[in-house]
ZAMARGU-4260 file (C-alpha; in steps of 0.2 Angstrom, whole numbers, plus 5000, padded with zeros to 4 digits):
<rodrens>
0) 4729/4996/5044 | 4743/4989/5054 | 4755/5003/5060 | 4772/5002/5050 | 4785/4997/5061
5) 4800/5009/5063 | 4816/5006/5053 | 4831/5005/5066 | 4846/5014/5057 | 4864/5008/5061
10) 4875/5020/5071 | 4890/5021/5062 | 4908/5025/5067 | 4921/5027/5052 | 4938/5022/5054
15) 4953/5022/5041 | 4964/5006/5040 | 4981/5008/5030 | 4990/4993/5021 | 5007/5000/5021
20) 5018/4990/5008 | 5037/4992/5009 | 5049/4985/4994 | 5065/4979/4999 | 5074/4975/4984
25) 5091/4971/4992 | 5084/4956/5001 | 5069/4953/4987 | 5056/4955/5002 | 5039/4964/5001
30) 5035/4970/5018 | 5019/4976/5028 | 5018/4987/5042 | 5008/4980/5057 | 5006/4987/5074
35) 5002/4978/5090 | 4984/4982/5098 | 4986/4987/5116 | 4967/4989/5120 | 4950/4980/5118
40) 4946/4973/5107 | 4959/4961/5101 | 4971/4967/5114 | 4990/4960/5109 | 4985/4956/5091
45) 4993/4962/5077 | 4984/4973/5065 | 4985/4985/5052 | 4988/5003/5057 | 4972/5012/5058
50) 4963/5026/5066 | 4945/5034/5068 | 4941/5050/5058 | 4941/5065/5068 | 4929/5079/5067
55) 4932/5090/5051 | 4945/5078/5045 | 4944/5070/5027 | 4947/5052/5025 | 4964/5054/5015
60) 4970/5067/5029 | 4966/5053/5042 | 4975/5040/5032 | 4991/5051/5029 | 4989/5055/5048
65) 4990/5037/5053 | 5005/5035/5040 | 5015/5050/5046 | 5013/5044/5064 | 5023/5028/5061
70) 5035/5030/5046 | 5045/5045/5039 | 5047/5045/5020 | 5048/5057/5006 | 5043/5045/4991
75) 5027/5036/4993 | 5011/5031/4984 | 4993/5031/4992 | 4976/5025/4985 | 4960/5022/4993
80) 4956/5004/4992 | 4939/4998/4998 | 4926/5000/5012 | 4924/4986/5024 | 4908/4987/5034
85) 4900/4971/5036 | 4889/4967/5052 | 4898/4959/5066 | 4916/4963/5059 | 4920/4972/5076
90) 4915/4965/5093 | 4911/4983/5098 | 4894/4982/5088 | 4887/4969/5101 | 4874/4977/5111
95) 4882/4973/5128 | 4897/4982/5122 | 4895/4999/5112 | 4882/4994/5100 | 4890/5004/5086
100) 4895/4999/5069 | 4912/5002/5063 | 4916/5006/5044 | 4933/5004/5038 | 4938/5014/5023
105) 4955/5006/5019 | 4969/5014/5008 | 4985/5005/5003 | 5003/5014/5002 | 5019/5008/4994
110) 5036/5014/4999 | 5054/5008/4998 | 5061/5000/5013 | 5078/5008/5012 | 5069/5024/5013
115) 5056/5023/5025 | 5061/5026/5043 | 5050/5018/5058 | 5046/5029/5072 | 5050/5018/5086
120) 5045/5029/5099 | 5026/5023/5096 | 5020/5011/5110 | 5011/4999/5098 | 5028/4992/5091
125) 5027/4996/5073 | 5036/4981/5064 | 5039/4976/5046 | 5032/4959/5042 | 5036/4949/5026
130) 5020/4946/5017 | 5023/4927/5018 | 5024/4926/5036 | 5008/4938/5041 | 5000/4931/5057
135) 4981/4930/5061 | 4977/4948/5063 | 4964/4958/5072 | 4946/4960/5065 | 4945/4956/5047
140) 4962/4963/5043 | 4969/4948/5035 | 4955/4951/5022 | 4959/4968/5020 | 4978/4965/5018
145) 4974/4953/5005 | 4963/4963/4995 | 4976/4977/4996 | 4990/4964/4990 | 4979/4959/4975
150) 4975/4978/4971 | 4995/4982/4971 | 5000/4968/4960 | 4986/4973/4948 | 4990/4992/4947
155) 5008/4988/4943 | 5003/4981/4926 | 4994/4996/4921 | 4999/5010/4931 | 5015/5020/4933
160) 5014/5021/4953 | 5031/5013/4955 | 5038/5030/4948 | 5029/5038/4963 | 5041/5028/4974
165) 5057/5026/4965 | 5070/5040/4966 | 5069/5053/4951 | 5084/5043/4942 | 5085/5025/4942
170) 5092/5011/4931 | 5081/4999/4922 | 5089/4986/4934 | 5083/4996/4947 | 5066/4996/4940
175) 5065/4977/4936 | 5070/4973/4954 | 5057/4983/4961 | 5043/4973/4950 | 5051/4956/4953
180) 5051/4959/4973 | 5032/4961/4970 | 5027/4950/4956 | 5040/4937/4958 | 5055/4932/4947
185) 5043/4923/4934 | 5033/4937/4929 | 5044/4942/4914 | 5063/4940/4909 | 5074/4956/4911
190) 5075/4958/4891 | 5058/4957/4887 | 5054/4969/4902 | 5067/4981/4897 | 5061/4980/4878
195) 5044/4983/4880 | 5045/4998/4893 | 5058/5007/4882 | 5045/5005/4866 | 5032/5014/4876
200) 5042/5030/4876 | 5040/5037/4893 | 5056/5033/4901 | 5070/5046/4897 | 5087/5041/4895
205) 5097/5055/4904 | 5114/5050/4896 | 5122/5048/4914 | 5129/5032/4918 | 5132/5023/4935
210) 5143/5009/4940 | 5136/4996/4953 | 5148/4981/4956 | 5157/4974/4945 | 5145/4976/4928
215) 5147/4987/4916 | 5140/5005/4918 | 5121/5008/4917 | 5111/5022/4911 | 5100/5033/4923
220) 5083/5035/4917 | 5068/5045/4923 | 5050/5044/4921 | 5043/5056/4908 | 5025/5059/4914
225) 5020/5071/4898 | 5024/5055/4888 | 5014/5044/4898 | 4998/5056/4898 | 4992/5050/4881
230) 4993/5031/4887 | 4984/5033/4903 | 4967/5030/4897 | 4970/5016/4886 | 4969/4998/4891
235) 4987/4997/4892 | 4998/4983/4900 | 5016/4989/4899 | 5024/4974/4909
</rodrens>
């Protein structure tokens, strides 16, 4: 009998990479937070913010830690995105380097630009980039970013993630501008958007009016989570 050759198992390190989207409704911009790498590999390339997972640390805590080191924000949405772990995605896997596979468990986050404060003391120059002007990034981060962008657009159509990011009280126009900044102005006209959402019954009119600019006063609404609960498991598209 021929001896069974031993199977060589990969030696892994696990990292977390964050796709942090910021919605600037004032200038109709969807932005992504990038940092500049200072060390090998891909020194001087822009990349998504990331970190290696520490001993005893959960993946989610690593994602929140990375985010909290770069921005201060009260209202945000964070969700695990996908695991990227193909061979040769990281030069450090090569035998002449470290010979270790690097898995990236990616997350995507959503914040409002006007609320998110960059922590500028960081040496890796955290900067907001418009989604249309993303440079060539380190590793496979362009692929991770594209995956996150597609997930974000999909989630907006059936999930109330936007209400984790907006202030507790908002106008319907505030809500519409948030969606159009991400999905584009052709996704729906305002009248259809307004009518469809109000018919679903999970937006509560507070009765309070606000005036913005020269227009007539607009009603302030809030998201009513108990009213949405019966809908969350249905195949629902609410925009």
